[in-house]
N, C-alpha and C positions, 0 to 999 in steps of 0.2 A: 227749500233751502233759502230762497230769496226772502220769503216772508219771515223766516226765523232770523235772518240777518237784519232785516228791517226793524224787527222788535228789539233786537240787541242794540242796534245803533241809535234808535230813537229813545228808548226807555232806559235801558241799562246804563248807557253812557251818561245820561242825565243823573241817574242815581249815584253812579260812581263819582262824578264831578261835583255834585252838589249835596249829597246826603251822606253816603257811607260806602267805602270800598268793600267792607265786609258784607254788607247787604247786596252790593253789586255782584259779588262773586257767589254769594249764598243762593241767590235766586236761580241762576243757571245750574248750580249744583243740585238743588232740589228738583229742578225740571229734568235733569239727566237721570236722577234716581227713579222718578215716576216713569220716564220713557223706558228705562231698563226693565222695570217691573212689567210694563205692558208688553214689551218685546218678548220677555221670557214666557209670559202667559200665552203669547201667540205661537211660540215654538211647538207647543203640544198639538196644535191643530194644523200646522203648515205641512204641506206635502211638496217635497222637492222633486223637480223633474230634471233629469239630465240625459243627454245623448251619450250613450256608451257603446263602444265597440268591444267585441270579445277578444280582439287581438291585442297587440302591444299598446302601451300608453302613447299618446301623441308625441310626448317628448322623446321617447325611445325611437319612434318611427322617423321623426325629423332628424334626430341625432345620427341615425344609421345613414342617412343621405349624405350628411356632411363628412362623416367618417369614410364612407365608401368613395366619395369624390376625392378626398385627400389621399387615400391609398392608391387611387387610380390616376394620380396627377400626371404620370408619365405615359399614360395610355395615348395611343395615336388617334388622330381625328377620324381615320378610317374605321378604327375599332368602335368608336362612339357611333359613327354613322351606321355601321352594321348592327349595333345593338338597337338603335332606333328603328331600323328597317325590319328587324326581327319581330318588332311589336305589331307589325302589320298595319291594319286600319287604325289602331290606337295611336299611331305616331302623330296624327294631326292634333292631338291634345297637348303635345309638348310645346311649351312656350319657348321662344328664341332668347328671351332675356335670361341672363345668368347662365349661359350655355355651358360654362365650365362645370356646373353641377350635373350636367348630363352624363359626365364620366361615371357617375354613380350607377348608371344603367348597365355598365359592363360587368359581366359576371366573374371577372378575374379574381376579385377580392370580396365577392358577395354583392349582389345587385339589389336594387330597390324597385318598387313599382312606380307606375306613372303618378298615381295619386300621392304617394309619399314624396316623390320628386317635386310635384307642384305645391304641396304643403310647405316644403322647405323653401321653395322660391318665394312663396307668398309672404313668409316672415322676413326674408331678406329684402324684399321690395319695400317694406315699411321703414327700413333704417333711414334712407335719405329724408323722408317726410318727417320722421321723428326728430332728426338732427336739426332740420331747418326751422322747426317750430320751437326750439329751445329759446331763441331770442324773444319770442312772444312771451314765454314764461318769465324771462328776465324783466321785461317791461311790466308784466302783470304784477311783479313783486313790489313795484314802487308805490302803488296806490295806498296801501296801509302804512307806509313808512314815511317817505320824504314828502308825499302830498300832504299828509297829516301835519308834519312838522312845518311845512310852509303855512298851512292854514292857521296854525297857532300864533303866527307873527302878524296876521292880518286883522282888519276890522271885522269883528264877528257879531256885533250888536244887532239884535232883531228889534228889541224894544229897549228903552232907557235902562231897564233893570235886568235884562236877560241877554246873555251871550250864548250863541250856539257853540257846542263842542266841536272842535276841528275834526274829531273822528266821525262825527255824525254825517259829514259830507260824503263819507264812503257809502251812505245809504243811497246816493244817487246812482251808484252802479247797480245795486239790486233793484231799485225803482225803475231804472231804464230797462232792465231785463224783463221785469214783470209787465211793463207797458208795451215793449217792442215785440216780445214773443208772439202774442196773439196777432199783432199787426203783420208780423212776418208770415205766420201760418195762414192767416185769413185774407190778407191783402196782397203782399208781395209775391208769395208763391203762386196763387192763381194767375196773377199778371204775367209772371215769368213763364208759367206753364203754357199760356196762350202763345208765347213767342217761341219757346224751345221745344214744345210738344213732349216734354219729359214729365213723368209722374211727379217727381220732386221739384219741378220748376228749374232748379239749378242742381248741379252735381255736388257731392260731398266735398270734393277738392275745390270747387269754385266757392263753396260756402266758407271753407277754411281760409282760402286766399283773400276773400273779402274782409274777413276779420283781421287778418294780418295787415292789410292795408289800413284799416281803421285804427289799429294800434300804432302804426307808424304815424298816422295823422295826429293821434292823441299826443304822442311825444313831441311833435313839432309845436302843437298848441301849448303844451306844458312848458316848453323851452321859451316860447314867446311871452307867456304870462309871467314866468320867473324873471325874464329880462325887464319887464315892466315893473315888477315888484322891487327889484334891486334899484332901478332908476328912481322910483318913488321914494325909497328909503334914502337914497343919496340926495335927492332934491330937498328933503325935509331934514337933512343932517342927522340921520339916524343910523349911519353906518357903524358907529362905535357904541350904539345903544341896543344890545341884544334883547333886552326886556321890554323895549318900547314897542307899541303897536304901530305898524306901518299903516298910514291912512289910505288904505286900498281895500275895497270890499272883498271878503272871502268868496263871494259869489263868482268872482273871476275864475275860480277853480272848477266851477260846475261843468263847463263844456268838456274838459278832459275826463272828468268822471263819467259823464254821459257817454262819451265815445268809448270809454273802457267797457261800459255796460253793453252797448250795442255790439262792440267787437266780440264780447263774450258769447252773445247769442249766435254769432256766426262761427267763431273759431272753437270755443270750448264745446259747444254742442256738436259741431261738425267733427271735431277730433274724436269725441266719444263714440259717435256713430261710425266713423271711418274705421277706427281700430277694432271696434266690436265686429264690424261687418267683414273686414278683410283678412282676419285670421281664420285658421281652420275651426270648424264648429266646436271641437272639443277644447280649444284653447281660447275661448272667448273671455274667460276670466283673465288670461294673460294679456289679451288685447286691452281690456280696461286698465290693467296694471301698467301697460305701456303708456296709455293716455295719461294716467295720474303721475307717472314717473317724469313726464315732461315738466310738470310744475314743481315737483320735488327737486329735480336736478337744476331746473331754472332758478329756484330760490338759492341753491348753493352757489351757482354761477354768479348770481347777483351779489351775494355776500363776498365772494372771491374778488369780483371786479372792484367793489367798493374798498376792500382792504388794500388792493394793489394801488388804486388811484389815490387813496388816502396817504399811503406811504410815499408815492411818487411826487405828489403835489405839496407835501408838507416839509420837504427837505429844504435845507439852507434857510430856515426861518420863514419860509413862505407860508401864506395862508392857504390851508387845505380847501379843496372844493367842498368838503363836508364839515367845515368848521362849525363849532357849536353856535357861534354867532352867524346866523344865516344871512345877515346883511353884509357880511364880509365874505361869505362862502360863494361858491359858483355852481349851484345846482343847475343853472342854465347850461353850463358846459357839459355836465353829465347827461342832461336830457338831450342835448344835440348829439352827443356820442351815441346814446341809445337809439336816437332817430336814425343815425347812419347805420348802426348795426341792424336796425329793423328793416331798412331799405335793402341792405345786402341779403338779409335773411329772406325777405319777400322775393327778391330776384332769384335767389337760389331755389326757393320753394317752387316758383313758377316753372323753372327749368326742369326740376325733377318731377313735378306734377304733370307736366306735359308728356314726359316719357313714361309715366307710371302705367303699368299694365294691371288692370283690375283682376281680382280673383274671379269675378263674374263680369265679363266685358261690358255688359249692358247695365251694370249696377251703378257705374259712375257717369 
């Protein structure tokens, strides 16, 4: 994925900006047709392996737990205790977290098994982690939008006759991932393993948390760089000149792109592994869907925030934070706001991660 993105950002952006948009869109269209043909050829030889149980579907089993717990909402604590004790030696497998679901064990309105109960709890445990990572997705949505718009206003000359496309700077995210991933796996993990004595060096939750911190740091740097860009524009009298090039190198934006890439190595990979590992085996596709939904909903939240802020800051003839003239706008305020949200999200994540009970206690 990263190499494909690099090709797009380095080659196709140049073609679109300097040669032809038709050709720029035609090349990926042809590539997708070829990829689809190869994919369809492969389907005739592929053998799909799945873990199947002969009883109910996983959705039905988990749904039974929630329904039974809701029906037994007025069951006394003693009845729940009796139901747990009736399971004998199996009772040690019952986790204490979300104990209200243990009411589903009472046979008054139909009971469930221990495995079904723990499957239902494992999904419920993921909710706080999912929610606290939404801020990361909101921050992630800024790199292909406002960062690119900033770069378009800055000095982008590499040679006297050539200017780099502002969208090409996004390649530093993919480049950072390609460079840092082997360093992470071959250098940082062995070092961490020697201290923690854990096979993975650090846990999945620690990996995600590290990425959340780096994304917070990226937004702080982005805000500081934008403040400098606005000051440079003011110093050179370019506040009212939206088409003028601000005499500040576009390479000032590289650190925030690099931090985004490194944070992806920690958080995006960590989230994918975490949600895949912590759901019941038959719901792993749902786990991946939960991981992807973070970024989908995060993009919607980003758009919603921008719409609300745009409306609030443009009232009474004021200049919006997102004015078309970026020299009059205040993207720096928006970045500081996202940095504050990132800090709150990180603090909330650490709180819930500390209390998280793994599906397999030694997996995290």
